[in-house]
Biotite code that builds the C-alpha atoms (Angstrom):
import biotite.structure as struc

atoms = struc.array([
    struc.Atom([0.000, 0.000, 0.000], chain_id="A", res_id=1, res_name="MET", atom_name="CA", element="C"),
    struc.Atom([1.318, 3.482, -0.841], chain_id="A", res_id=2, res_name="ALA", atom_name="CA", element="C"),
    struc.Atom([2.080, 6.163, 1.760], chain_id="A", res_id=3, res_name="ASP", atom_name="CA", element="C"),
    struc.Atom([2.578, 3.651, 4.547], chain_id="A", res_id=4, res_name="GLU", atom_name="CA", element="C"),
    struc.Atom([5.453, 2.399, 6.658], chain_id="A", res_id=5, res_name="ILE", atom_name="CA", element="C"),
    struc.Atom([5.243, -0.947, 8.438], chain_id="A", res_id=6, res_name="THR", atom_name="CA", element="C"),
    struc.Atom([7.742, -2.622, 10.692], chain_id="A", res_id=7, res_name="GLY", atom_name="CA", element="C"),
    struc.Atom([7.895, -5.723, 12.810], chain_id="A", res_id=8, res_name="SER", atom_name="CA", element="C"),
    struc.Atom([10.350, -7.403, 15.129], chain_id="A", res_id=9, res_name="CYS", atom_name="CA", element="C"),
    struc.Atom([10.387, -10.561, 17.189], chain_id="A", res_id=10, res_name="SER", atom_name="CA", element="C"),
    struc.Atom([12.707, -12.320, 19.612], chain_id="A", res_id=11, res_name="LEU", atom_name="CA", element="C"),
    struc.Atom([12.276, -15.900, 20.772], chain_id="A", res_id=12, res_name="SER", atom_name="CA", element="C"),
    struc.Atom([14.454, -17.820, 23.229], chain_id="A", res_id=13, res_name="VAL", atom_name="CA", element="C"),
    struc.Atom([14.456, -21.429, 24.365], chain_id="A", res_id=14, res_name="THR", atom_name="CA", element="C"),
    struc.Atom([16.631, -22.055, 27.420], chain_id="A", res_id=15, res_name="THR", atom_name="CA", element="C"),
    struc.Atom([18.674, -25.257, 27.942], chain_id="A", res_id=16, res_name="PRO", atom_name="CA", element="C"),
    struc.Atom([15.963, -26.534, 30.317], chain_id="A", res_id=17, res_name="ASN", atom_name="CA", element="C"),
    struc.Atom([13.259, -26.010, 27.664], chain_id="A", res_id=18, res_name="GLY", atom_name="CA", element="C"),
    struc.Atom([11.663, -22.806, 28.918], chain_id="A", res_id=19, res_name="GLU", atom_name="CA", element="C"),
    struc.Atom([10.414, -20.607, 26.091], chain_id="A", res_id=20, res_name="LYS", atom_name="CA", element="C"),
    struc.Atom([10.190, -16.837, 25.966], chain_id="A", res_id=21, res_name="TYR", atom_name="CA", element="C"),
    struc.Atom([8.974, -14.643, 23.149], chain_id="A", res_id=22, res_name="SER", atom_name="CA", element="C"),
    struc.Atom([8.216, -11.013, 22.407], chain_id="A", res_id=23, res_name="LEU", atom_name="CA", element="C"),
    struc.Atom([7.054, -9.543, 19.119], chain_id="A", res_id=24, res_name="GLN", atom_name="CA", element="C"),
    struc.Atom([5.469, -6.354, 17.964], chain_id="A", res_id=25, res_name="ASP", atom_name="CA", element="C"),
    struc.Atom([4.762, -4.330, 14.852], chain_id="A", res_id=26, res_name="SER", atom_name="CA", element="C"),
    struc.Atom([3.839, -0.801, 13.922], chain_id="A", res_id=27, res_name="PHE", atom_name="CA", element="C"),
    struc.Atom([2.188, 1.092, 11.095], chain_id="A", res_id=28, res_name="ASN", atom_name="CA", element="C"),
    struc.Atom([2.650, 4.755, 10.275], chain_id="A", res_id=29, res_name="ALA", atom_name="CA", element="C"),
    struc.Atom([1.684, 7.111, 7.500], chain_id="A", res_id=30, res_name="ASP", atom_name="CA", element="C"),
    struc.Atom([4.492, 8.127, 5.150], chain_id="A", res_id=31, res_name="GLN", atom_name="CA", element="C"),
    struc.Atom([4.664, 11.919, 4.865], chain_id="A", res_id=32, res_name="PRO", atom_name="CA", element="C"),
    struc.Atom([3.872, 13.416, 1.487], chain_id="A", res_id=33, res_name="GLU", atom_name="CA", element="C"),
    struc.Atom([7.527, 14.387, 1.122], chain_id="A", res_id=34, res_name="SER", atom_name="CA", element="C"),
    struc.Atom([8.446, 10.744, 0.411], chain_id="A", res_id=35, res_name="ASP", atom_name="CA", element="C"),
    struc.Atom([11.797, 11.283, 2.147], chain_id="A", res_id=36, res_name="VAL", atom_name="CA", element="C"),
    struc.Atom([13.518, 7.958, 2.852], chain_id="A", res_id=37, res_name="VAL", atom_name="CA", element="C"),
    struc.Atom([17.251, 7.319, 3.001], chain_id="A", res_id=38, res_name="GLU", atom_name="CA", element="C"),
    struc.Atom([18.484, 3.908, 1.937], chain_id="A", res_id=39, res_name="GLU", atom_name="CA", element="C"),
    struc.Atom([21.931, 2.751, 0.953], chain_id="A", res_id=40, res_name="GLY", atom_name="CA", element="C"),
    struc.Atom([25.416, 1.742, 2.006], chain_id="A", res_id=41, res_name="VAL", atom_name="CA", element="C"),
    struc.Atom([27.644, 3.858, 4.257], chain_id="A", res_id=42, res_name="GLN", atom_name="CA", element="C"),
    struc.Atom([31.359, 3.319, 4.858], chain_id="A", res_id=43, res_name="THR", atom_name="CA", element="C"),
    struc.Atom([32.179, 3.436, 8.561], chain_id="A", res_id=44, res_name="VAL", atom_name="CA", element="C"),
    struc.Atom([35.681, 4.042, 9.917], chain_id="A", res_id=45, res_name="THR", atom_name="CA", element="C"),
    struc.Atom([37.174, 3.630, 13.402], chain_id="A", res_id=46, res_name="THR", atom_name="CA", element="C"),
    struc.Atom([36.495, 7.327, 14.034], chain_id="A", res_id=47, res_name="THR", atom_name="CA", element="C"),
    struc.Atom([32.933, 8.082, 15.134], chain_id="A", res_id=48, res_name="ALA", atom_name="CA", element="C"),
    struc.Atom([30.888, 9.921, 12.498], chain_id="A", res_id=49, res_name="ALA", atom_name="CA", element="C"),
    struc.Atom([27.247, 10.901, 12.094], chain_id="A", res_id=50, res_name="ASN", atom_name="CA", element="C"),
    struc.Atom([24.948, 8.323, 10.562], chain_id="A", res_id=51, res_name="LEU", atom_name="CA", element="C"),
    struc.Atom([24.242, 9.503, 7.010], chain_id="A", res_id=52, res_name="ASP", atom_name="CA", element="C"),
    struc.Atom([20.539, 10.369, 7.035], chain_id="A", res_id=53, res_name="VAL", atom_name="CA", element="C"),
    struc.Atom([20.534, 12.107, 3.644], chain_id="A", res_id=54, res_name="GLY", atom_name="CA", element="C"),
    struc.Atom([17.573, 14.488, 3.308], chain_id="A", res_id=55, res_name="ASN", atom_name="CA", element="C"),
    struc.Atom([15.625, 12.987, 6.212], chain_id="A", res_id=56, res_name="VAL", atom_name="CA", element="C"),
    struc.Atom([14.568, 15.891, 8.436], chain_id="A", res_id=57, res_name="GLY", atom_name="CA", element="C"),
    struc.Atom([13.394, 14.094, 11.571], chain_id="A", res_id=58, res_name="THR", atom_name="CA", element="C"),
    struc.Atom([14.726, 10.554, 11.870], chain_id="A", res_id=59, res_name="VAL", atom_name="CA", element="C"),
    struc.Atom([11.984, 8.015, 12.442], chain_id="A", res_id=60, res_name="GLY", atom_name="CA", element="C"),
    struc.Atom([12.304, 4.249, 12.764], chain_id="A", res_id=61, res_name="PRO", atom_name="CA", element="C"),
    struc.Atom([15.374, 2.852, 11.023], chain_id="A", res_id=62, res_name="LEU", atom_name="CA", element="C"),
    struc.Atom([17.215, -0.378, 10.352], chain_id="A", res_id=63, res_name="MET", atom_name="CA", element="C"),
    struc.Atom([20.952, -0.982, 10.151], chain_id="A", res_id=64, res_name="ILE", atom_name="CA", element="C"),
    struc.Atom([22.733, -4.067, 8.797], chain_id="A", res_id=65, res_name="LYS", atom_name="CA", element="C"),
    struc.Atom([26.442, -4.663, 9.313], chain_id="A", res_id=66, res_name="ASN", atom_name="CA", element="C"),
    struc.Atom([27.804, -5.898, 5.964], chain_id="A", res_id=67, res_name="LEU", atom_name="CA", element="C"),
    struc.Atom([31.204, -6.899, 7.376], chain_id="A", res_id=68, res_name="ASP", atom_name="CA", element="C"),
    struc.Atom([32.213, -10.542, 7.888], chain_id="A", res_id=69, res_name="ASP", atom_name="CA", element="C"),
    struc.Atom([34.622, -9.898, 10.775], chain_id="A", res_id=70, res_name="THR", atom_name="CA", element="C"),
    struc.Atom([34.162, -6.625, 12.650], chain_id="A", res_id=71, res_name="ASN", atom_name="CA", element="C"),
    struc.Atom([31.302, -5.131, 14.629], chain_id="A", res_id=72, res_name="PHE", atom_name="CA", element="C"),
    struc.Atom([29.931, -1.604, 14.347], chain_id="A", res_id=73, res_name="VAL", atom_name="CA", element="C"),
    struc.Atom([28.952, 0.563, 17.278], chain_id="A", res_id=74, res_name="GLN", atom_name="CA", element="C"),
    struc.Atom([25.853, 2.772, 17.247], chain_id="A", res_id=75, res_name="ILE", atom_name="CA", element="C"),
    struc.Atom([25.772, 5.714, 19.617], chain_id="A", res_id=76, res_name="GLY", atom_name="CA", element="C"),
    struc.Atom([25.723, 9.493, 19.868], chain_id="A", res_id=77, res_name="TYR", atom_name="CA", element="C"),
    struc.Atom([28.064, 12.394, 20.658], chain_id="A", res_id=78, res_name="ASP", atom_name="CA", element="C"),
    struc.Atom([28.010, 13.811, 24.169], chain_id="A", res_id=79, res_name="ASP", atom_name="CA", element="C"),
    struc.Atom([31.383, 15.627, 24.151], chain_id="A", res_id=80, res_name="THR", atom_name="CA", element="C"),
    struc.Atom([32.789, 12.316, 22.951], chain_id="A", res_id=81, res_name="GLY", atom_name="CA", element="C"),
    struc.Atom([31.332, 9.188, 21.371], chain_id="A", res_id=82, res_name="PHE", atom_name="CA", element="C"),
    struc.Atom([28.941, 7.258, 23.620], chain_id="A", res_id=83, res_name="VAL", atom_name="CA", element="C"),
    struc.Atom([28.320, 3.728, 22.326], chain_id="A", res_id=84, res_name="ALA", atom_name="CA", element="C"),
    struc.Atom([24.826, 2.343, 22.939], chain_id="A", res_id=85, res_name="LEU", atom_name="CA", element="C"),
    struc.Atom([24.697, -0.781, 20.753], chain_id="A", res_id=86, res_name="PHE", atom_name="CA", element="C"),
    struc.Atom([27.066, -3.175, 18.989], chain_id="A", res_id=87, res_name="ASP", atom_name="CA", element="C"),
    struc.Atom([25.893, -4.756, 15.741], chain_id="A", res_id=88, res_name="ILE", atom_name="CA", element="C"),
    struc.Atom([27.961, -7.870, 15.138], chain_id="A", res_id=89, res_name="LEU", atom_name="CA", element="C"),
    struc.Atom([29.205, -9.015, 11.703], chain_id="A", res_id=90, res_name="PRO", atom_name="CA", element="C"),
    struc.Atom([26.312, -9.850, 9.373], chain_id="A", res_id=91, res_name="GLY", atom_name="CA", element="C"),
    struc.Atom([23.616, -8.826, 11.851], chain_id="A", res_id=92, res_name="GLU", atom_name="CA", element="C"),
    struc.Atom([20.783, -6.373, 11.230], chain_id="A", res_id=93, res_name="ALA", atom_name="CA", element="C"),
    struc.Atom([18.509, -4.636, 13.715], chain_id="A", res_id=94, res_name="TYR", atom_name="CA", element="C"),
    struc.Atom([15.603, -2.225, 13.667], chain_id="A", res_id=95, res_name="PRO", atom_name="CA", element="C"),
    struc.Atom([16.153, 0.781, 15.893], chain_id="A", res_id=96, res_name="LEU", atom_name="CA", element="C"),
    struc.Atom([13.662, 3.258, 17.332], chain_id="A", res_id=97, res_name="PRO", atom_name="CA", element="C"),
    struc.Atom([13.824, 6.953, 16.511], chain_id="A", res_id=98, res_name="ARG", atom_name="CA", element="C"),
    struc.Atom([16.569, 8.728, 18.453], chain_id="A", res_id=99, res_name="PRO", atom_name="CA", element="C"),
    struc.Atom([15.685, 11.012, 21.344], chain_id="A", res_id=100, res_name="SER", atom_name="CA", element="C"),
    struc.Atom([15.107, 14.653, 20.481], chain_id="A", res_id=101, res_name="SER", atom_name="CA", element="C"),
    struc.Atom([18.374, 16.525, 20.065], chain_id="A", res_id=102, res_name="GLY", atom_name="CA", element="C"),
    struc.Atom([20.485, 13.384, 19.664], chain_id="A", res_id=103, res_name="LYS", atom_name="CA", element="C"),
    struc.Atom([22.286, 12.654, 16.395], chain_id="A", res_id=104, res_name="THR", atom_name="CA", element="C"),
    struc.Atom([23.073, 9.000, 15.823], chain_id="A", res_id=105, res_name="LEU", atom_name="CA", element="C"),
    struc.Atom([26.711, 8.155, 15.156], chain_id="A", res_id=106, res_name="GLN", atom_name="CA", element="C"),
    struc.Atom([28.457, 5.030, 13.905], chain_id="A", res_id=107, res_name="VAL", atom_name="CA", element="C"),
    struc.Atom([31.951, 3.710, 14.598], chain_id="A", res_id=108, res_name="LYS", atom_name="CA", element="C"),
    struc.Atom([33.759, 0.599, 13.362], chain_id="A", res_id=109, res_name="ALA", atom_name="CA", element="C"),
    struc.Atom([35.428, -1.504, 16.040], chain_id="A", res_id=110, res_name="ASP", atom_name="CA", element="C"),
    struc.Atom([38.749, -2.523, 14.460], chain_id="A", res_id=111, res_name="THR", atom_name="CA", element="C"),
    struc.Atom([38.740, -1.759, 10.744], chain_id="A", res_id=112, res_name="ALA", atom_name="CA", element="C"),
    struc.Atom([36.715, 0.200, 8.199], chain_id="A", res_id=113, res_name="THR", atom_name="CA", element="C"),
    struc.Atom([33.478, -1.575, 7.251], chain_id="A", res_id=114, res_name="LEU", atom_name="CA", element="C"),
    struc.Atom([30.184, -0.932, 5.504], chain_id="A", res_id=115, res_name="GLN", atom_name="CA", element="C"),
    struc.Atom([26.633, -0.823, 6.781], chain_id="A", res_id=116, res_name="ILE", atom_name="CA", element="C"),
    struc.Atom([23.355, -0.781, 4.918], chain_id="A", res_id=117, res_name="ARG", atom_name="CA", element="C"),
    struc.Atom([20.736, 1.545, 6.346], chain_id="A", res_id=118, res_name="ARG", atom_name="CA", element="C"),
    struc.Atom([17.071, 2.311, 5.799], chain_id="A", res_id=119, res_name="LEU", atom_name="CA", element="C"),
    struc.Atom([15.916, 5.493, 7.524], chain_id="A", res_id=120, res_name="ILE", atom_name="CA", element="C"),
    struc.Atom([12.370, 6.857, 7.572], chain_id="A", res_id=121, res_name="THR", atom_name="CA", element="C"),
    struc.Atom([11.241, 10.448, 8.036], chain_id="A", res_id=122, res_name="ASP", atom_name="CA", element="C"),
    struc.Atom([8.218, 9.785, 10.198], chain_id="A", res_id=123, res_name="VAL", atom_name="CA", element="C"),
    struc.Atom([7.322, 9.075, 13.793], chain_id="A", res_id=124, res_name="THR", atom_name="CA", element="C"),
    struc.Atom([4.706, 6.341, 14.174], chain_id="A", res_id=125, res_name="PRO", atom_name="CA", element="C"),
    struc.Atom([1.830, 7.021, 16.524], chain_id="A", res_id=126, res_name="THR", atom_name="CA", element="C"),
    struc.Atom([1.429, 4.513, 19.360], chain_id="A", res_id=127, res_name="PRO", atom_name="CA", element="C"),
])
């Protein structure tokens, strides 16, 4: 369907003693008329840099995939120095919520330059 953003995520765990845990959710949001979405590959070095959001004005839900086979990428923000919040291991991909107001997401490679693929929306879904 046009003018719509949908997302979903789930996590399921089975412990060694057979206990099962699961959490899943999804969201729907209207795509603004501007049709601003940023999608593509970004090269990430071992020096923290802003996540390339292209022409996206207000970052909404996003997804990042680490394309490297060996090294992890850190996701964080600048607070008079890089503050790492998440590590995305080699080959992994995760949806992320919109950043807090006034925070600019940054990315930093752990050991060597790598590439990430990102999909960034310009909308905030309503709960």
